[in-house]
C-alpha positions as CSV (number, residue, x, y, z in Angstrom):
1,M,-3.1,-74.9,124.4
2,Q,-0.7,-71.9,124.0
3,T,-2.1,-68.4,122.9
4,C,-0.7,-67.0,120.0
5,T,1.0,-63.6,120.4
6,P,-0.3,-61.0,117.9
7,V,2.2,-58.7,116.4
8,T,2.1,-56.0,113.8
9,W,4.9,-54.8,111.6
10,D,4.7,-51.8,109.3
11,I,6.8,-51.3,106.3
12,Q,7.8,-47.9,105.8
13,Y,9.8,-46.6,102.8
14,D,12.4,-44.0,103.1
15,T,11.6,-42.6,99.7
16,S,9.5,-43.5,96.4
17,P,11.3,-45.9,94.0
18,T,13.8,-44.5,91.6
19,A,13.1,-44.9,87.6
20,V,16.5,-45.9,85.9
21,R,16.5,-44.8,82.3
22,Y,18.6,-43.3,79.5
23,C,19.2,-39.5,80.0
24,K,19.6,-37.8,76.6
25,K,21.8,-35.0,78.2
26,C,23.9,-37.2,80.4
27,K,24.2,-39.8,77.6
28,Q,23.9,-42.8,79.9
29,K,21.4,-44.5,82.1
30,T,20.8,-42.4,85.2
31,E,18.3,-42.4,88.1
32,Y,15.2,-40.2,88.0
33,I,13.3,-39.2,91.1
34,S,9.8,-38.0,91.4
35,S,9.4,-34.2,91.5
36,G,5.9,-34.8,93.1
37,E,4.4,-32.5,90.5
38,F,2.0,-33.3,87.7
39,R,1.7,-31.9,84.0
40,V,-1.7,-31.9,82.7
41,N,-1.9,-31.1,78.9
42,A,-5.0,-30.6,76.9
43,Q,-4.9,-32.0,73.2
44,Q,-8.0,-31.1,71.5
45,K,-10.8,-32.7,73.7
46,N,-8.4,-35.1,75.5
47,L,-6.0,-34.8,78.2
48,D,-2.6,-36.2,78.8
49,I,-1.4,-36.5,82.6
50,W,2.0,-37.2,83.6
51,L,4.0,-37.3,86.9
52,I,7.3,-35.3,86.2
53,Y,10.6,-37.0,87.2
54,K,13.9,-35.3,87.2
55,C,17.4,-36.7,86.5
56,T,19.5,-36.8,89.8
57,N,22.5,-35.7,87.7
58,C,21.4,-33.0,85.5
59,N,17.7,-32.2,86.4
60,T,16.5,-33.1,82.9
61,T,12.7,-33.9,83.2
62,W,11.0,-37.1,82.1
63,N,7.2,-37.4,81.9
64,N,6.0,-40.6,83.5
65,T,2.5,-41.1,81.7
66,I,-0.5,-41.7,84.0
67,Y,-3.2,-40.9,81.3
68,S,-2.9,-40.6,77.7
69,R,-5.5,-39.1,75.4
70,V,-8.2,-39.4,78.1
71,S,-11.5,-37.7,77.9
72,P,-11.9,-35.3,80.8
73,Q,-15.4,-36.6,81.3
74,L,-13.9,-40.1,82.2
75,L,-12.0,-38.6,85.2
76,D,-13.7,-37.5,88.3
77,S,-13.7,-33.8,88.8
78,S,-12.0,-34.0,92.3
79,L,-9.4,-36.4,91.0
80,L,-8.6,-33.9,88.0
81,E,-8.4,-31.0,90.5
82,R,-6.1,-33.1,92.6
83,F,-3.8,-33.5,89.4
84,H,-3.9,-29.7,88.9
85,S,-3.1,-28.8,92.4
86,N,-0.1,-31.2,92.5
87,D,-1.8,-33.1,95.5
88,E,1.3,-34.5,97.5
89,I,-0.7,-37.6,98.6
90,L,-1.8,-38.5,94.9
91,A,1.7,-37.8,93.6
92,L,3.2,-40.2,96.2
93,Q,0.8,-43.0,95.3
94,Y,1.7,-42.7,91.6
95,A,5.4,-42.5,92.5
96,M,5.2,-45.7,94.5
97,N,3.6,-47.5,91.7
98,T,6.3,-49.5,90.2
99,A,4.1,-51.2,87.5
100,L,3.3,-47.8,86.1
101,L,7.1,-47.1,85.9
102,R,7.8,-50.4,84.2
103,Q,4.8,-49.8,82.0
104,N,6.5,-46.7,80.9
105,G,10.0,-48.2,80.0
106,S,11.9,-47.7,83.3
107,E,14.0,-49.9,85.3
108,I,13.2,-49.7,88.8
109,K,15.6,-49.1,91.8
110,L,13.7,-50.0,95.0
111,P,13.9,-47.6,98.0
112,E,15.3,-48.6,101.4
113,Y,12.7,-49.4,104.0
114,Q,12.3,-49.9,107.7
115,I,10.3,-52.5,109.5
116,V,8.4,-50.9,112.3
117,G,7.1,-52.8,115.0
118,D,7.8,-55.1,118.0
119,D,11.0,-57.3,118.2
120,V,10.0,-60.8,118.8
121,T,11.8,-64.3,119.7
122,L,11.1,-67.5,118.3
123,D,10.2,-69.3,121.6
124,S,6.4,-68.8,121.5
125,D,3.7,-69.0,119.0
126,L,3.4,-65.9,116.9
127,Q,0.9,-64.2,114.6
128,I,2.7,-61.4,112.6
129,K,0.6,-59.1,110.5
130,I,2.9,-57.4,108.0
131,R,1.4,-54.5,106.2
132,S,2.3,-51.5,104.1
133,Q,0.4,-48.7,102.5
134,Y,2.1,-49.5,99.0
135,Y,2.9,-52.4,97.2
136,L,6.7,-52.8,96.3
137,P,8.1,-56.2,94.9
138,I,10.2,-57.0,97.8
139,K,10.7,-60.7,98.7
140,L,8.6,-61.6,101.8
141,S,11.5,-63.8,103.1
142,S,13.8,-60.8,103.1
143,I,11.3,-58.8,105.4
144,I,11.0,-61.6,107.7
145,R,14.7,-62.4,107.9
146,R,15.7,-59.1,108.4
147,K,13.2,-58.2,111.2
148,L,14.0,-61.5,112.9
149,G,17.7,-61.5,112.4
150,L,17.8,-64.8,110.6
151,S,20.3,-66.0,108.1
152,Q,19.0,-67.5,104.6
153,R,19.7,-71.0,106.2
154,E,18.0,-70.5,109.4
155,F,15.0,-69.1,107.6
156,E,15.2,-72.2,105.1
157,Q,15.2,-74.5,108.2
158,L,12.1,-72.6,109.9
159,Y,10.3,-73.1,106.5
160,S,11.3,-76.8,105.9
161,D,10.3,-77.7,109.4
162,R,6.9,-76.1,108.7
163,R,7.4,-73.7,111.7
164,I,6.5,-70.8,109.7
165,D,3.6,-70.2,107.0
166,S,1.3,-67.5,105.8
167,N,-2.3,-67.1,105.7
168,T,-2.2,-67.2,101.9
169,D,-0.3,-70.6,101.6
170,Q,2.2,-69.1,99.4
171,D,5.8,-70.3,99.3
172,L,7.4,-67.9,101.7
173,R,10.8,-68.3,100.1
174,K,9.7,-66.9,96.8
175,A,6.6,-64.8,97.3
176,R,6.7,-61.0,96.8
177,F,5.1,-59.0,99.6
178,S,1.7,-57.4,98.8
179,S,0.0,-54.8,100.9
180,E,-0.8,-57.1,103.8
181,V,0.1,-60.7,104.9
182,I,-0.3,-62.8,108.2
183,I,2.8,-65.1,109.1
184,N,2.2,-67.6,111.7
185,I,5.5,-68.8,113.4
186,S,5.5,-71.9,115.8
187,P,8.4,-72.5,118.5
188,T,10.4,-75.7,118.5
189,T,8.8,-78.5,120.0
């Protein structure tokens, strides 16, 4: 019985996703990037909280809504303080949230990413843990093919020969990467 070689790959993004939306000043769709700053506005007894984005062409701002008309009592006081102080980590968490960008009417341009971890060959049993601090809708097959240096056809052959699978039993050809997945690869027999 062969032992399975455990390997970990970490997905690291070069930047946060870019919001693509119509810029009134540029009069066309442009890319907006997160400024890393929040805007908190009080409306009577409620708060509006936004993450501010800037047009890459003209610096026009757009407010990506995080909370709208929320009672301050519903927010933890430490979270509210983090919004007021433009906490960098919190700003990055919201900037990496593609669902929030879509919910607020933006198209998404995904950032470039690196796959950090040991390079492997397919001549032994492997168990690869792929993880990321943030969810971005990248195809799992793209990550695997890129790191292993496989063509689409080679990956399809691995999959059809049942030499590659995941701990979630999802179709690796179509599945999107979440925050962590374990891939098992068997050598040719």
